C-alpha positions in Angstrom: 4.3 -86.6 71.6 4.5 -87.5 75.2 5.1 -90.7 77.0 3.0 -92.3 79.9 3.7 -91.1 83.2 4.8 -92.7 86.5 1.9 -91.9 89.2 3.9 -89.8 91.5 3.1 -88.5 94.8 4.4 -85.1 93.9 3.6 -84.0 90.5 6.1 -80.9 89.0 4.4 -78.6 86.5 5.9 -75.9 84.8 4.7 -72.7 83.8 6.6 -70.9 80.7 4.9 -67.3 80.3 5.7 -63.9 79.3 5.3 -62.1 82.4 5.9 -58.4 81.2 2.5 -58.0 80.2 -1.0 -58.3 81.8 -1.9 -61.2 80.0 1.1 -63.6 81.3 0.6 -62.0 84.7 -3.2 -62.6 84.8 -2.7 -66.6 83.6 0.1 -67.1 86.0 -2.1 -66.1 88.9 -4.8 -68.5 87.9 -2.2 -71.3 87.5 -0.9 -70.7 91.2 -4.3 -70.5 92.6 -5.0 -73.8 90.9 -1.8 -75.2 92.2 -2.6 -73.9 95.8 -5.7 -76.0 95.6 -3.6 -79.4 94.7 -1.2 -80.3 97.5 0.5 -82.8 95.1 1.5 -80.1 92.8 4.9 -78.4 92.8 4.7 -75.4 90.5 7.8 -74.0 88.6 7.9 -70.5 86.7 9.9 -69.5 84.1 10.1 -66.5 81.7 9.6 -66.9 77.7 13.2 -67.1 76.9 14.0 -70.5 76.8 10.9 -71.4 74.3 13.1 -72.3 71.3 15.5 -74.6 73.2 14.7 -78.3 73.2 17.7 -79.2 75.5 16.5 -76.8 78.1 12.9 -78.5 78.3 14.6 -82.1 78.5 17.2 -80.8 81.2 14.3 -80.4 83.7 12.7 -82.9 85.6 9.0 -81.9 85.0 5.8 -83.9 84.8 3.9 -81.2 82.4 4.4 -78.2 81.0 1.7 -75.0 80.5 3.3 -72.5 77.7 2.3 -69.9 75.3 3.5 -70.9 71.7 4.2 -67.9 70.0 5.3 -69.3 66.5 6.6 -72.3 64.5 9.9 -72.4 66.0 8.4 -72.6 69.5 6.1 -75.3 68.6 8.7 -77.3 66.9 10.8 -77.4 69.9 8.2 -78.4 72.2 7.3 -81.5 69.5 10.6 -83.0 70.9 9.4 -82.7 74.6 8.4 -86.0 75.9 6.1 -84.8 78.6 2.4 -83.3 78.3 2.2 -79.7 77.0 -0.8 -77.5 77.2 -0.9 -73.9 75.4 -2.6 -71.1 77.1 -2.5 -68.8 73.6 -3.8 -68.5 70.3 -1.2 -66.6 68.9 0.2 -69.6 66.9 -2.7 -72.2 66.6 -1.0 -74.5 63.9 0.0 -77.2 66.2 -1.3 -80.3 67.8 -1.1 -79.5 71.4 -4.5 -78.9 73.5 -5.2 -75.3 74.2 -6.9 -73.1 76.7 -7.3 -69.6 75.7 -9.6 -66.8 74.9 -12.6 -66.9 72.8 -11.0 -64.3 70.3 -14.1 -64.4 68.0 -16.4 -63.3 71.1 -13.7 -60.9 71.7 -14.2 -59.3 68.1 -18.2 -59.5 68.5 -18.1 -57.8 71.6 -16.1 -54.8 70.3 -18.3 -54.3 67.6 -21.5 -54.5 70.0 -20.0 -51.8 72.1 -19.3 -49.4 69.0 -23.0 -50.2 67.4 -24.8 -49.6 70.6 -23.0 -46.1 70.7 -24.3 -45.5 67.6 -20.9 -45.8 65.1 -21.9 -46.9 61.8 -18.3 -46.5 60.4 -16.2 -49.3 61.8 -12.8 -50.3 61.6 -10.1 -53.1 62.9 -6.4 -52.9 63.3 -4.9 -56.2 63.7 -1.6 -58.0 63.9 -0.4 -59.9 60.6 -0.2 -63.6 61.1 -1.2 -63.7 64.5 -3.9 -66.3 65.4 -5.5 -64.4 67.9 -5.7 -61.2 66.2 -7.1 -62.8 63.2 -9.9 -64.2 65.1 -10.6 -60.9 66.9 -10.7 -59.2 63.6 -13.0 -61.7 62.2 -15.4 -61.5 65.0 -15.5 -58.0 64.6 -15.9 -57.9 61.0 -18.6 -60.7 61.1 -20.6 -58.7 63.7 -20.5 -55.6 61.4 -21.6 -57.7 58.3 -24.7 -59.0 60.2 -26.2 -55.7 60.5 -25.4 -54.6 56.9 -22.6 -52.0 57.3 -19.2 -51.8 56.0 -15.9 -52.0 57.7 -12.4 -51.3 57.3 -9.3 -53.5 58.0 -5.7 -53.2 58.4 -3.4 -56.1 59.3 0.1 -55.2 59.7 3.5 -56.4 61.2 3.0 -54.4 64.5 5.3 -57.2 66.4 8.3 -56.3 64.3 11.2 -54.7 66.3 13.6 -53.2 64.0 13.0 -49.5 63.7 13.0 -49.4 59.6 10.1 -51.7 59.6 8.2 -50.1 62.6 8.5 -46.8 60.5 7.3 -48.1 57.5 4.4 -49.7 59.6 3.5 -46.5 61.3 3.4 -44.7 57.8 0.9 -47.1 56.4 -1.0 -47.0 59.4 -1.3 -43.4 58.8 -2.5 -43.6 55.3 -5.2 -46.2 56.3 -6.5 -43.8 59.4 -6.7 -40.9 56.7 -9.2 -42.9 54.7 -11.4 -43.4 57.6 -14.9 -41.4 57.4 -15.9 -39.7 60.6 -16.7 -40.3 63.3 -15.4 -43.8 63.2 -15.1 -46.4 66.0 -11.9 -48.7 65.7 -10.9 -52.0 67.4 -7.3 -52.8 67.9 -5.8 -56.2 68.3 -4.4 -55.2 71.7 -3.6 -52.2 73.6 -0.1 -51.6 72.0 -1.4 -51.5 68.6 -4.1 -49.0 69.8 -1.3 -47.1 71.2 0.1 -47.0 67.8 -3.2 -46.1 66.2 -3.5 -43.0 68.6 0.1 -41.9 67.6 -1.1 -41.8 64.1 -4.1 -40.0 64.8 -2.3 -37.3 66.6 0.0 -37.1 63.7 -2.7 -36.4 61.1 -4.3 -34.1 63.8 -7.5 -36.1 64.3 -8.9 -35.9 67.5 -9.4 -39.2 69.7 -13.1 -38.6 70.9 -14.7 -36.5 68.1 -13.1 -37.9 65.3 -12.1 -41.9 66.1 -12.9 -43.7 69.0 -10.4 -46.4 69.9 -10.9 -49.7 72.0 -8.1 -51.9 72.7 -7.8 -55.4 74.1 -6.4 -56.9 77.3 -6.7 -53.9 79.3 -2.9 -53.9 80.2 -2.3 -51.0 82.2 1.3 -50.7 81.5 0.3 -50.2 77.7 -2.5 -47.9 78.5 -0.4 -45.7 81.0 2.3 -45.5 77.9 -0.3 -44.4 75.3 -0.9 -41.4 77.5 -4.6 -41.5 77.0 -7.5 -43.2 79.1 -7.8 -45.9 76.8 -11.1 -48.4 76.6 -10.1 -51.8 76.5 -11.4 -55.5 76.6 -10.4 -57.3 79.8 -9.8 -60.9 79.1 -10.6 -63.8 81.5 -6.9 -64.5 82.1 -7.2 -65.9 85.4 -9.7 -68.5 84.8 -7.6 -69.6 81.8 -4.7 -70.3 84.0 -6.9 -71.9 86.7 -8.6 -74.2 83.9 -5.0 -74.9 82.4 -3.7 -76.0 85.9 -6.7 -78.2 86.5 -6.6 -79.8 83.1 -2.9 -80.4 83.4 -3.3 -82.2 86.8 -6.2 -84.5 85.3 -4.1 -85.3 82.3 -1.2 -86.4 84.3 -3.8 -88.6 86.3 -4.8 -90.3 83.2 -7.6 -88.0 81.7 -6.4 -86.2 78.4 -7.9 -82.8 77.8 -10.0 -81.5 75.1 -8.2 -79.8 72.1 -9.7 -76.5 72.6 -11.1 -75.0 75.6 -12.2 -71.0 75.4 -13.3 -68.5 77.8 -15.2 -65.4 76.8 -13.6 -62.0 77.8 -15.0 -60.5 81.2 -16.0 -57.0 80.1 -15.3 -53.9 78.3 -13.6 -51.4 80.5 -14.8 -48.1 79.3 -12.3 -44.9 79.6 -12.3 -41.7 77.6 -11.3 -43.1 74.2 -14.7 -44.2 73.8 -16.9 -42.3 76.0 -18.6 -40.6 72.9 -21.9 -41.5 71.5 -21.8 -41.0 67.8 -25.4 -39.9 67.7 -26.7 -36.6 66.8 -30.3 -37.0 67.4 -30.5 -34.8 70.7 -33.5 -36.8 72.5 -31.9 -40.1 71.7 -28.5 -39.0 73.0 -30.0 -37.5 76.2 -31.7 -41.2 76.5 -28.7 -43.0 76.0 -26.7 -40.9 78.5 -29.3 -41.4 81.1 -29.5 -45.1 80.6 -25.9 -45.6 80.9 -25.6 -43.2 83.9 -28.6 -45.0 85.8 -28.3 -48.4 84.2 -28.8 -50.1 87.8 -31.2 -47.8 89.3 -35.2 -47.8 89.0 -36.4 -46.0 86.4 -39.1 -46.4 83.2 -39.1 -45.9 79.7 -41.8 -43.3 80.3 -39.1 -41.4 82.8 -36.5 -41.5 79.9 -39.0 -39.8 77.4 -39.7 -37.1 79.8 -36.2 -35.9 80.3 -35.7 -36.6 76.3 -38.4 -34.2 75.9 -40.6 -35.9 73.6 -43.4 -38.7 73.8 -42.6 -42.4 74.4 -43.5 -43.5 71.1 -41.4 -41.1 69.1 -38.3 -41.6 71.1 -38.8 -45.4 70.8 -38.9 -45.3 67.0 -36.0 -43.0 66.7 -34.0 -45.0 69.4 -34.5 -48.2 67.3 -33.9 -46.7 64.0 -30.6 -45.5 65.3 -29.5 -48.1 67.5 -31.1 -51.3 66.0 -33.1 -52.2 69.7 -35.6 -50.7 72.0 -34.7 -48.7 75.1 -36.0 -51.5 77.3 -33.4 -54.1 75.6 -30.7 -51.7 75.9 -31.3 -51.3 79.7 -31.3 -55.1 80.1 -28.4 -55.3 78.2 -26.4 -53.1 80.2 -27.7 -54.7 83.7 -26.7 -58.2 82.2 -23.4 -56.9 81.3 -23.1 -55.5 84.8 -24.2 -59.0 86.1 -21.1 -60.5 84.4 -18.6 -58.4 85.8 -19.9 -59.0 89.1 -20.0 -62.6 88.7 -16.2 -62.5 88.7 -16.2 -61.8 92.4 -16.8 -65.3 93.9 -17.7 -63.8 97.0 -20.8 -62.4 95.7 -24.3 -64.4 95.9 -26.5 -64.2 93.3 -29.0 -62.2 95.0 -26.3 -59.5 95.7 -25.1 -59.5 92.0 -29.0 -59.1 91.1 -29.4 -56.3 93.6 -26.0 -54.3 92.3 -26.9 -54.8 88.6 -30.4 -53.2 89.1 -32.8 -56.5 89.3 -35.4 -56.6 92.0 -34.7 -60.2 92.6 -32.7 -63.1 91.4 -35.7 -64.6 90.2 -35.8 -61.5 87.6 -32.3 -61.6 86.9 -32.5 -65.3 86.0 -35.2 -64.5 83.5 -33.6 -62.0 81.7 -30.0 -63.9 81.9 -31.8 -67.0 80.3 -33.4 -64.7 77.7 -29.7 -63.3 76.7 -27.8 -66.5 77.1 -30.0 -69.6 77.0 -28.4 -70.7 80.3 -28.7 -70.1 83.9 -26.8 -67.4 86.0 -25.2 -70.0 88.1 -24.2 -72.4 85.2 -22.7 -69.2 83.5 -20.7 -68.5 86.5 -19.4 -71.8 87.1 -18.2 -72.4 83.6 -16.6 -68.9 83.2 -15.5 -68.0 86.8 -15.4 -71.3 88.7 -17.7 -72.3 91.7 -20.2 -69.7 92.8 -21.3 -69.0 96.7 -23.4 -71.6 98.2 -25.8 -68.9 99.6 
């Protein structure tokens, strides 16, 4: 697939990405940061239009390629390139090139957890047919739903089709699928563009976004979200870290150390907006407790404080909360704080003590104990693996 390389003083590495969307832009930022830390690397950037042209690849004096492979034709073209190739996607995984990408199963599990903790018991997934990342996201979503013995609905369609006739047919089938969903339903979509199509289907059927169907997208692509005309909740992927690691691995590969076959990074967080703001809970005291917990997650309060505001005894509230949401009030508070910790870790300027304080922990030691219980690792090790080096103090 690739031949040995001369040890050059300067390494020319080319990135071929679709830069029209947030995913490619985030990965390019990471690649550029990684290149900037390596004076021997000269970075070239190209759009995605050349991906099926082997002659174009061979015409350039490049030592290594970082690309996003979308289909069999692109993979075939790259098989004829005698330089190392690193794939930064999971759209078309059926090739032998090493990949650095999102942990898409984890994205699906994260989406299911988001809806389950908001009280939803009717859950659905809308994915893109024959799309590797979409398939994995749907599988992770359904696996998490199955683990709590709940039913789920799934539709995989050709949402990437460009011709008008196919798009019309797909949208018609999407409306038919939406019409079968019980209410209230929580629906995870493969990406924000698919979520926009789902929003249109709901609108055509007269089904309101928040009361009837709560919708969560993926990629947190503000261009697609703004085009949808709705404040769409979405999963933000760790694209900059993927790009940074791809550059690190490519530089190491050119130095004689081949990369592993697969390197994955968990999504960063769920960016909650109006499309999933609703709790699917009709038990008024539990609903009041949930609203308080989410509003004051970083503050200081006790379970007794929550029970007082909910207007019932602590014991009764705990019983009803666990029955509806599958966890205790304390566990939900800890989960929200850990979720906030992971968001704050992305800021490499924050020390662990700062992260703990901002997330509602009284000390870094308390944070470490809670984090270890949740992830079976230390906050420092998790941060290094997912976000790069931490501040020293």
